[in-house]
N, C-alpha and C positions, 0 to 999 in steps of 0.2 A: 577564295581565301584572301582576305585583305591583309597584306603584310606590311603595307606602308603606314596605314593609320594606327594599327595596333602595335605600338612600340613599347608597351609596358613589359612584355615578356617575349623572348625569342628562344625558339627551340630548334636545334639542328635538324634540317629537313631529312625525312626518312629516305627519300630517293637519292640523297647525297652520300649515304653510308656505303662505303666500299667493302665488298666481300660479305662474309657472314650470312650467306644465302639461306642456310638451314634455319637459323634463328629468325630471320625476316619472314620466311615462308610460314613457320609455325605461328608467329604472331598474326600474320594476315589471315590465316585459316581460322584461328580462334576468334578473330573479329567478325569474319563472315558467318561463322556458326559458334556462338559462345557455348553451346551444349557439348562441344568437344571436351571441355573440362579444364581449360587453362594449359599453361606451358611452364615447365621447369627448365631453366637455362643454366647449365653448368659450364664453367670455363675459367680460363686464366684471368688474372687481374689485368685490368686495362685493355680489355678487348671490345669495349663499347656496348656492354650489356645494358646498363642504365640509360645511356644515350639513345639506343635503338628503341627501348620500351617507351621512353618519353616521346620519341619522335612519332611512333605509331599512334599514340593517343592524340597528339596534336594534329595528325593527318585526318582523323575521322570527322565525318559530317556532324553538325550540331543536332541535338535531339530536342524534341518537344516535351516539356514537362509542365505539370500543373504549378501555377505560380504560388509562391510562399509555402510550398510543401517540402518538408525536410527529407523526404525519401525519393525525390526526383520521380514522382509517380507519373505513369503514362496516362493520358487523358481517356483512352478507350480500351486498353488491354488490362483485363482484370488480374492477370498474373503479375503484372508490373505496377500494381496499384496498392496504396496503403489502405487500411481499414477505414480511416477517416474520410478518404476520398470516395470509397465505395458507399459510405453512409450518405455523403453529399449527393451522389448520383441517385441513390435510392430515394432521397428526399426531393429529387428534381431541382436541386440547387444548380445555379450556373457556375461554370468553372472557367477561370481565365488561364491562359497558357503563355508560356514564353519559351524561346529557344536558348539552350545553353551548350557550351562545349562539353564533349563527353568527359565525365569526371575521371580524373587520374589521381588516385589516392595512394600515398606512400604509408606503409605500416612500419614504424620504427621498431628496432629490435627491443627497446625497453618498454614497449606498450603493455598495458595491463589488460585484463579481460574486460573491465568496465570501459576502457578507452576503445576497445575493439567492438564490443557488442552494444554499448550504451547503458545508461543507468535509469532507474525509476526513483523519483523523489518520494520515498516512503513517508516522510514526515508530512508532506503536503497531502498525500493520499489519505493518511489516517485522520489528520486534523480537519481538512477542508473537503475531503471526498473527491478530490481532483486527481485524475491519473496523469501525472506529468512525466514525460519521457525525454531524457537528454540523449539525442542520437549519438551513436558511436561511428567509427570509421566504416563499418558495414553498411550503415544507412547512407552515408555520403557516397559510397562506391556503387550503389544500386544503379544499374544500366551503364556502368563504366568499367574502368580497369582498376584492380587492386594489386599494387606492386609491393612485393616483399623482397628487399635485398638481403642477401645472406640468410636465406630462409632455413638453411641447414643449422644455423645458430639460434633460431627461434625456439622458445619453449614448446615442447611437444603438445601440451594441452591447447595452446593457442593455434598451432598448426591444425589440430583436430577440429577446432571450431571453424576455422577458415574453410577447410575442406568440406565439412558438413554443410555450411551455408552455401558454398559454391555448388555443391551437388544438388541440394534441395531447392535453392533459390529463395529461402526464407531464413530469417533470424528471429529467434524467440528469446526474450529476456523475462525471467521470472524472479521476483523478490518478494518474500513474505506473503505468498498467496496471490500477488498481483502479477498479471502476465501481459506482456506487450509483444505483438508479432508484426513484423514488417517485411516487405520484399527485399531480397538481397541478391539480385541477379547481376553478376559481374564476371569479367574475365580475370581469373587469378593467374598472375604471373610471378613466379619465384625465380631468383637467381642466386648463385653461390659459387664458391671456389672449392673444388673437391679436396684441395689440400687442407681445408679447414674443417673437414668432417663430412660424412655422408648423411643423407636423410634416411630415416628408418624405412625399410622396404615397404611396409604396409602404408606408410604416408606417401612415399614416392609413387606407389601404384595408383594413388588417387588423382594424380596429375594426368591430364589427357595426353599430353605430349612431353617429350624430353629432348631438348636440343643441346648438343655438345659443341662448344666452340673452342678453337685453338688460336694461339697467337700466329698472325700471318708471318710466314718465313721469307716469301719472295721480296727481295730488296726494292724492286721498282714499285710493287704494290704498297709496301710500307711508306715509301716516299710519297705516293699519291694520297694515302690516308693522312699523313702529316700535313701535306700542302692543303688538303681540303679543310682540315681542322683549323689550320693557321688562318686561312682565308676567312672562315666563319668568325673566328675570334677577333680578327682585325676589323671586319665590316660585315656584321651579321645580316644586315638588310639587303645589301647587294647580293650576298650569297643566297638568301631566301628568294630574291627576285630571279636569280639565275635558274633556280629549280622550280619556280612557280608553275610552269606548264607541266612538268613531269609530276609534280605533286597533285595537280588537278586531274590529270589523266588517271593516276593510280586511285585517287579518291572516287572518281566516277566508276572505275572498274570494280572497286570493292562494293559500292552501293548497288551496282548492277548484279553482282554475284549474290549479295544478300537477298535481293528481290527474286532472283532466279533459282535460289537454292531448293525451294520446295518442289520445283519441276524436275529436278535431277533424279534419275533412277539408276539403280545398280542391279545388274543381272544376277539371277539366283546362282548360276554357276560360279560367278566371281565371289559371291558371298561364301560359298562352300570352299573356295580356294583360300580366302582369308582365314576362315576357321581351321582349315587344314594346316596352314602355316603356324597358327597359334598352338595347335595341337602338337605338331612336330617340335616346336620350341619349348613345349611343356609350360606354357603360360598359365598361371593360376587364374581361375575365375573367367568371367566373360567380358571384362572391361576392355581388354585388348581388341576383341572382335568388334564390340560396339563403337569404340573410338575410331578404329581404322575405317569402318563403314562410313561414319560421319565425316571424317577428314577427307576420304576419297571423293565423297559427294561435294564437299566444300571446294576441293581443288578443281573438280570438273566444272563447277559453277564459275570459279575464278577464271577458268579457260574458256568460258562461254559455251560449254557443251551441255547437252541434256542427258547424256548417258556416261556412266563411268566406264573407262577401259583399263586394260592391264597397266598402261603407262601411268595412269593416275594413282593406282594402288602402289606401284613401285616407288613413286615419288614421295609418298607419305608414310608407308608402313614402318620404316625404320624409326621415324620420329615417334610413332605410336606404341612400338613394342620394345625398344632397346632397354627401357628401364624396368620392364616387367619380367625379365629373365632371372632365373635363380642364379645367385652368385656362386661360382665355383673357383676356389683359390688356385686350382691347378690349371685353369683355362689359360691358354696362351694367346687367344685372339680376343679382340674387343667385342662387346656384346652387339654393337652395331654391325660389325662384320659378320657375326654369326647370323643375325637376322637377314642380311643381304645374301648370304650363301643359300639359306633355305628358300628365300623369295625367288632367287634365280633358278633353283631346281624346280619349284612348284609352278611358277609363272613363266615357263619357258616358251 
């Protein structure tokens, strides 16, 4: 990571962030395996949600894309390739490639459906017979991270579109009988403050993980956070230089985990235990089981292990299940605590 020459933009280093381990782990696991389904981060104002999300995007290795392609198409993976690139390959056309930073796309609260999905120029299509597509944010986010701050304040129909695209990996735009389809594989990250309203349960369930963060209470830790941020604001380049080795180590560890993920196995008995926990907690559907299995394998790969053990499951299962529990107004304990209690009983 060349931090001296690239002085156009500085991002607070991920390894310099103090505390908030749950949020950092959820982001790392989603980067290792995007099929986990993204992460919803709920917490108090000023707890570093946006800073951490931008930091993980800056940490990731560059990706190879087809040059001058508006969808960041992969040069060989058909699932990450636009139809126009597939056509070029079918015609044996040569493709030039380039390396770019992992796209980090922000979805503003006031965004329209056209801004999100893209638009088709109907006039040009009818008059000239040319299918012209103006890509939206979903196209720009392909193979990257799509971040929605205050997702609980976003229009429900936009959240539906986001979650559908994140789940299927494709975005389809149809106008007046003309259709355009393109890949939209991204890690969906939402953040919000619970004081400003909750996300509908059926939408919340579509996020793979749910991290809850709280304001740090320990005075010495608060001082450390303030000093770290002050140091970065005063001289960002020396701060980046200080954490350069740690950033490189973490980047290498993530790349290794991504490559090793398909080798990781999970024992049948442990799969049964995961499903047993979901059953006891009365989790609707099977998303909880699927996501927990994927997250446990991603965590094992991150630990450089080839088999999931009980410790791996305990580390990730609360993140995967806490937002899937049915809300009971008479409950006196937090949903995360409820998950932990059942996990400790079943995985003893």
